[in-house]
C-alpha positions in Angstrom: -0.1 0.5 -0.1 3.1 2.6 0.5 4.2 2.3 -3.9 0.8 4.3 -5.0 0.7 2.5 -8.0 -0.5 -0.5 -5.1 -2.8 1.8 -3.5 -4.3 3.3 -6.8 -7.3 5.2 -5.1 -6.3 5.0 -1.4 -2.5 6.4 -2.7 -4.1 9.9 -0.2 -4.7 8.3 2.3 -1.4 7.3 2.5 0.5 10.7 1.4 1.7 11.4 5.1 3.3 8.1 5.7 5.1 8.3 2.7 6.4 11.5 3.2 8.2 10.4 6.5 8.9 7.5 4.8 10.8 9.9 2.1 12.2 12.1 4.9 13.4 9.2 6.8 15.5 7.7 3.9 17.1 11.5 3.5 17.9 12.2 6.5 20.0 8.3 6.5 21.4 9.6 3.0 22.7 13.3 4.6 24.9 11.0 7.1 27.0 10.2 4.2 26.4 6.5 4.6 29.3 4.3 2.2 27.0 1.5 2.1 23.4 1.0 3.1 22.0 -2.4 4.2 18.9 -2.9 4.1 17.2 -5.5 6.7 14.1 -7.4 6.9 12.3 -11.2 7.1 11.9 -13.3 4.8 13.5 -16.5 5.3 16.4 -16.0 8.3 20.2 -15.4 7.4 19.8 -14.9 3.9 22.4 -11.9 2.1 22.1 -10.5 -1.3 24.5 -7.8 -2.9 23.5 -5.0 -5.3 22.7 -7.2 -7.9 19.5 -8.5 -6.4 16.1 -6.5 -6.7 13.0 -7.5 -6.4 9.3 -6.8 -8.2 5.6 -6.1 -7.4 4.1 -7.8 -10.0 2.1 -9.8 -7.9 0.1 -7.6 -6.7 -0.8 -6.3 -10.6 2.0 -3.4 -11.0 4.9 -3.5 -13.5 7.2 -2.1 -10.9 10.7 -3.3 -10.2 13.7 -1.8 -7.4 16.7 -2.6 -6.8 19.0 -4.7 -9.0 18.8 -6.6 -11.6 17.0 -10.3 -10.1 13.8 -10.8 -8.5 15.1 -12.6 -5.7 13.6 -9.9 -2.4 10.7 -10.4 -0.9 8.8 -7.6 -0.4 9.8 -5.5 2.6 13.2 -5.7 0.6 12.1 -5.1 -2.7 9.9 -1.5 -0.4 13.6 -0.8 0.9 14.9 -0.5 -2.7 12.5 0.9 -4.0 12.5 3.6 -0.9 16.6 4.1 -2.0 15.5 4.3 -6.0 13.0 6.7 -5.3 15.3 9.1 -3.0 18.3 8.5 -6.1 20.7 6.6 -3.8 23.5 4.9 -6.5 26.3 4.1 -4.1 26.9 1.0 -2.2 24.0 -1.4 -1.1 23.1 -5.0 0.1 20.1 -6.6 1.2 20.1 -9.1 4.7 17.8 -11.2 6.7 20.1 -12.0 9.6 23.0 -10.4 11.2 24.7 -6.9 10.0 28.3 -6.4 10.6 28.4 -2.5 10.3 31.9 -1.3 9.3 33.0 2.2 7.8 30.1 4.4 7.3 27.3 2.2 7.1 24.1 2.7 6.9 20.8 0.5 8.1 17.3 0.4 6.4 15.4 -1.6 8.0 12.1 -3.1 6.8 9.4 -4.2 9.6 5.8 -3.7 9.0 3.7 -3.7 12.4 0.2 -5.6 13.5 -2.8 -6.0 10.4 -5.0 -6.4 13.4 -5.9 -3.2 15.1 -9.4 -3.1 14.3 -12.1 -4.7 12.6 -11.3 -3.4 8.9 -7.9 -4.6 9.6 -6.9 -7.4 7.4 -6.1 -9.8 10.3 -9.6 -8.1 12.0 -9.3 -7.3 15.6 -7.1 -8.3 18.0 -6.9 -6.7 21.8 -3.5 -7.3 21.8 -2.3 -5.5 18.7 -2.5 -2.1 19.4 -0.2 -2.6 22.9 2.3 -4.6 20.9 3.0 -1.6 18.1 3.0 0.7 21.1 6.1 -1.3 22.5 7.7 -0.8 19.6 6.8 2.8 18.7 8.0 3.9 22.8 10.9 2.0 22.1 11.9 3.2 18.5 11.5 7.4 20.2 13.5 6.7 22.6 16.0 4.7 21.9 15.2 1.6 23.6 17.7 -1.5 22.5 16.9 -4.2 24.8 13.1 -3.7 24.3 13.6 -4.6 20.7 16.5 -6.8 21.4 13.7 -8.2 23.2 10.7 -8.4 21.3 8.6 -11.9 20.9 8.4 -13.3 18.0 5.6 -15.9 18.7 3.3 -12.9 19.4 4.5 -10.8 16.8 3.6 -13.5 14.0 -0.5 -13.9 16.2 -0.8 -10.2 15.4 0.4 -10.7 11.5 2.9 -8.8 12.1 6.8 -9.4 10.1 8.6 -7.0 12.0 10.0 -8.2 15.0 13.0 -10.4 13.5 14.0 -7.2 11.9 13.9 -4.9 14.6 15.4 -7.1 17.2 18.6 -7.8 14.7 18.4 -3.7 15.1 18.0 -3.5 18.6 21.0 -5.8 19.3 23.0 -4.4 16.2 22.8 -1.0 18.0 22.9 -2.3 21.5 26.8 -3.4 20.1 28.0 -0.3 18.7 26.8 1.5 22.3 28.7 -1.3 24.5 31.3 0.5 22.3 31.4 4.0 23.1 28.6 5.5 20.8 25.7 7.4 21.2 22.3 7.3 20.3 19.9 10.4 19.3 16.1 8.6 18.1 13.5 10.6 15.9 9.9 8.9 16.1 8.2 10.6 12.8 5.2 8.7 12.4 3.4 6.1 13.8 0.0 5.3 12.9 -2.5 2.4 11.6 -4.0 3.2 8.6 -6.6 1.0 7.5 -5.3 -1.0 10.6 -2.3 -1.4 10.1 0.9 -0.6 12.2 3.3 1.7 10.8 6.6 3.7 12.1 9.1 5.7 10.7 12.3 6.6 12.6 15.3 7.6 11.9 18.2 6.2 14.9 21.8 7.9 14.3 24.8 6.9 16.1 28.1 9.1 17.0 31.0 8.9 18.6 
């Protein structure tokens, strides 16, 4: 739904979310990274280089993002689309497992929220969904690495959220950098549930 060609008539309802995503990516690019690793869900511990790409043909849209390949799943494809949309032409890779940041490496973490926030949501309504999403939004706003590193993946799956594992990876990776003397500045740009699906957009910046 983030991609206007997929959302079609509902696209204007997600304009604010789309602007927040673009602003987050532009802030990431403004940090002048040497390399960007797009991190998402899917089969664990998989890695692809800059040749990898993805398509949205299964959603009825002839749209391709990233490199020439078609191996990326939906989350990583959307990450590639956001980088393409914001004119990133530098080094990139894709991962569903641990990333070892070297040099000026930036992470673009693709992690969806619950899809059970109300009766119109794809997964209908689950009273636990709002609290689960709020736990994550509060952690993103506060730069709370322990909360993200210990998210409950089983509960996330029950709530139709594929975001737990990428966010756990973000929490662990960031905590490791903090243990080496880095400090974190966190900004939560967006926290809403259009169409009953939880979305967050945030920037975390590390400095030494």
